[in-house]
C-alpha atoms as an extended CHARMM CRD file, in Angstrom:
* protein
*
        92  EXT
         1         1  UNK       CA              0.0000000000        0.0000000000        0.0000000000  PROA      1               0.0000000000
         2         2  UNK       CA              1.3370000000        3.4100000000       -0.9390000000  PROA      2               0.0000000000
         3         3  UNK       CA              2.1140000000        5.9230000000        1.7810000000  PROA      3               0.0000000000
         4         4  UNK       CA              2.6360000000        9.6620000000        1.3400000000  PROA      4               0.0000000000
         5         5  UNK       CA              5.7480000000       10.9280000000        3.1100000000  PROA      5               0.0000000000
         6         6  UNK       CA              6.5160000000       14.5690000000        3.9210000000  PROA      6               0.0000000000
         7         7  UNK       CA             10.2330000000       15.2260000000        4.2690000000  PROA      7               0.0000000000
         8         8  UNK       CA             12.6070000000       18.1640000000        4.6340000000  PROA      8               0.0000000000
         9         9  UNK       CA             15.6320000000       18.0320000000        2.3400000000  PROA      9               0.0000000000
        10        10  UNK       CA             18.0500000000       20.7320000000        1.2500000000  PROA      10              0.0000000000
        11        11  UNK       CA             16.1020000000       23.3850000000        3.1910000000  PROA      11              0.0000000000
        12        12  UNK       CA             12.7920000000       22.6760000000        1.4930000000  PROA      12              0.0000000000
        13        13  UNK       CA              9.7580000000       20.4930000000        2.0750000000  PROA      13              0.0000000000
        14        14  UNK       CA              9.2980000000       17.6090000000       -0.3330000000  PROA      14              0.0000000000
        15        15  UNK       CA              6.6720000000       14.9220000000       -0.6930000000  PROA      15              0.0000000000
        16        16  UNK       CA              7.0520000000       11.4410000000       -2.1080000000  PROA      16              0.0000000000
        17        17  UNK       CA              5.2090000000        8.1600000000       -2.3310000000  PROA      17              0.0000000000
        18        18  UNK       CA              6.6660000000        5.1170000000       -0.6020000000  PROA      18              0.0000000000
        19        19  UNK       CA              5.7100000000        1.4790000000       -0.9100000000  PROA      19              0.0000000000
        20        20  UNK       CA              6.8050000000       -1.2000000000        1.5540000000  PROA      20              0.0000000000
        21        21  UNK       CA              9.1900000000       -3.6500000000       -0.0870000000  PROA      21              0.0000000000
        22        22  UNK       CA              9.8470000000       -1.3190000000       -3.0140000000  PROA      22              0.0000000000
        23        23  UNK       CA             10.9120000000        1.9290000000       -1.3710000000  PROA      23              0.0000000000
        24        24  UNK       CA             10.3240000000        5.3470000000       -2.8620000000  PROA      24              0.0000000000
        25        25  UNK       CA              8.1740000000        4.9880000000       -5.9720000000  PROA      25              0.0000000000
        26        26  UNK       CA              7.7670000000        8.6310000000       -6.9770000000  PROA      26              0.0000000000
        27        27  UNK       CA             10.1290000000       11.4900000000       -7.6250000000  PROA      27              0.0000000000
        28        28  UNK       CA             10.5440000000       14.1590000000       -4.9460000000  PROA      28              0.0000000000
        29        29  UNK       CA              7.5390000000       16.4330000000       -5.3850000000  PROA      29              0.0000000000
        30        30  UNK       CA              7.4580000000       20.1020000000       -4.2850000000  PROA      30              0.0000000000
        31        31  UNK       CA              3.8540000000       20.2830000000       -3.0110000000  PROA      31              0.0000000000
        32        32  UNK       CA              1.0780000000       18.0510000000       -1.7760000000  PROA      32              0.0000000000
        33        33  UNK       CA             -0.8730000000       18.9890000000       -4.9180000000  PROA      33              0.0000000000
        34        34  UNK       CA              1.9150000000       17.5970000000       -7.0810000000  PROA      34              0.0000000000
        35        35  UNK       CA              1.8340000000       14.4130000000       -4.9930000000  PROA      35              0.0000000000
        36        36  UNK       CA             -1.9130000000       14.1680000000       -5.5230000000  PROA      36              0.0000000000
        37        37  UNK       CA             -1.5370000000       14.6390000000       -9.2890000000  PROA      37              0.0000000000
        38        38  UNK       CA              1.2060000000       12.0160000000       -9.4450000000  PROA      38              0.0000000000
        39        39  UNK       CA             -0.9430000000        9.4900000000       -7.5310000000  PROA      39              0.0000000000
        40        40  UNK       CA             -3.9510000000       10.1530000000       -9.7800000000  PROA      40              0.0000000000
        41        41  UNK       CA             -1.8610000000        9.6810000000      -12.9300000000  PROA      41              0.0000000000
        42        42  UNK       CA             -0.3840000000        6.4540000000      -11.5710000000  PROA      42              0.0000000000
        43        43  UNK       CA             -3.7990000000        5.0990000000      -10.6520000000  PROA      43              0.0000000000
        44        44  UNK       CA             -5.1090000000        5.8200000000      -14.1510000000  PROA      44              0.0000000000
        45        45  UNK       CA             -1.9900000000        4.2860000000      -15.6720000000  PROA      45              0.0000000000
        46        46  UNK       CA             -2.2310000000        1.1380000000      -13.5120000000  PROA      46              0.0000000000
        47        47  UNK       CA             -5.9740000000        0.6300000000      -14.0650000000  PROA      47              0.0000000000
        48        48  UNK       CA             -6.5980000000       -1.7590000000      -16.9480000000  PROA      48              0.0000000000
        49        49  UNK       CA            -10.4300000000       -1.6140000000      -17.0190000000  PROA      49              0.0000000000
        50        50  UNK       CA            -12.5760000000        0.7720000000      -19.0040000000  PROA      50              0.0000000000
        51        51  UNK       CA            -13.3650000000        4.1620000000      -17.5500000000  PROA      51              0.0000000000
        52        52  UNK       CA            -17.0930000000        4.3870000000      -16.9080000000  PROA      52              0.0000000000
        53        53  UNK       CA            -17.3210000000        7.9030000000      -15.5480000000  PROA      53              0.0000000000
        54        54  UNK       CA            -16.9400000000       10.6920000000      -18.0830000000  PROA      54              0.0000000000
        55        55  UNK       CA            -15.8000000000       13.4150000000      -15.6910000000  PROA      55              0.0000000000
        56        56  UNK       CA            -12.5530000000       13.1210000000      -13.7860000000  PROA      56              0.0000000000
        57        57  UNK       CA            -14.1040000000       14.8940000000      -10.8140000000  PROA      57              0.0000000000
        58        58  UNK       CA            -17.6010000000       14.1360000000       -9.5660000000  PROA      58              0.0000000000
        59        59  UNK       CA            -19.0320000000       17.1390000000       -7.7420000000  PROA      59              0.0000000000
        60        60  UNK       CA            -22.5610000000       15.7390000000       -7.4930000000  PROA      60              0.0000000000
        61        61  UNK       CA            -21.8670000000       13.0050000000       -4.9310000000  PROA      61              0.0000000000
        62        62  UNK       CA            -20.9480000000       13.8620000000       -1.3710000000  PROA      62              0.0000000000
        63        63  UNK       CA            -19.6070000000       10.3830000000       -0.6310000000  PROA      63              0.0000000000
        64        64  UNK       CA            -16.2760000000       10.0770000000       -2.3910000000  PROA      64              0.0000000000
        65        65  UNK       CA            -15.9250000000        6.5490000000       -3.7000000000  PROA      65              0.0000000000
        66        66  UNK       CA            -12.6050000000        6.6710000000       -5.5000000000  PROA      66              0.0000000000
        67        67  UNK       CA             -9.2420000000        7.1860000000       -3.8510000000  PROA      67              0.0000000000
        68        68  UNK       CA             -8.6320000000       10.0640000000       -6.2370000000  PROA      68              0.0000000000
        69        69  UNK       CA            -11.8970000000       11.7510000000       -5.1400000000  PROA      69              0.0000000000
        70        70  UNK       CA            -10.8720000000       11.9850000000       -1.4820000000  PROA      70              0.0000000000
        71        71  UNK       CA             -8.6100000000       14.6250000000        0.0140000000  PROA      71              0.0000000000
        72        72  UNK       CA             -5.0440000000       13.5000000000        0.2830000000  PROA      72              0.0000000000
        73        73  UNK       CA             -3.5360000000       13.0640000000        3.7430000000  PROA      73              0.0000000000
        74        74  UNK       CA              0.1040000000       12.7370000000        4.7430000000  PROA      74              0.0000000000
        75        75  UNK       CA              0.7710000000        9.2820000000        6.1540000000  PROA      75              0.0000000000
        76        76  UNK       CA              4.1570000000       10.0400000000        7.7160000000  PROA      76              0.0000000000
        77        77  UNK       CA              5.7540000000       13.4220000000        8.4410000000  PROA      77              0.0000000000
        78        78  UNK       CA              9.5040000000       13.0150000000        8.9000000000  PROA      78              0.0000000000
        79        79  UNK       CA             10.1680000000       16.7140000000        8.3670000000  PROA      79              0.0000000000
        80        80  UNK       CA              9.3380000000       17.7780000000       11.9340000000  PROA      80              0.0000000000
        81        81  UNK       CA             12.3300000000       16.1440000000       13.6680000000  PROA      81              0.0000000000
        82        82  UNK       CA             14.6420000000       17.3580000000       10.8990000000  PROA      82              0.0000000000
        83        83  UNK       CA             13.4780000000       20.9560000000       11.3490000000  PROA      83              0.0000000000
        84        84  UNK       CA             13.8480000000       20.6820000000       15.1380000000  PROA      84              0.0000000000
        85        85  UNK       CA             17.3970000000       19.4110000000       14.6580000000  PROA      85              0.0000000000
        86        86  UNK       CA             18.1510000000       22.2670000000       12.2570000000  PROA      86              0.0000000000
        87        87  UNK       CA             16.7740000000       24.8520000000       14.7190000000  PROA      87              0.0000000000
        88        88  UNK       CA             18.9070000000       23.3810000000       17.4890000000  PROA      88              0.0000000000
        89        89  UNK       CA             22.0470000000       23.5280000000       15.3270000000  PROA      89              0.0000000000
        90        90  UNK       CA             21.4390000000       27.2380000000       14.6620000000  PROA      90              0.0000000000
        91        91  UNK       CA             20.8570000000       27.9290000000       18.3560000000  PROA      91              0.0000000000
        92        92  UNK       CA             24.1240000000       26.2890000000       19.3720000000  PROA      92              0.0000000000
């Protein structure tokens, strides 16, 4: 199962998708919106069935059925300890 990771590298926040057993499966992405777009493109690419819904976004249904219809959440934030460490190094 894919997990969204938020990291802090080279003084900037980055997001990437990680899969257990495989490791990082996406490039480093600058925003959560880029991560969402990447995941949507991968899901469409990996899906071999026919697309039944004409619109890519369904505004008429409140219950979001597809993964790509739901708001994206960060599964693991590893940036917080890195920023704390950076702050401490500047304070020293």
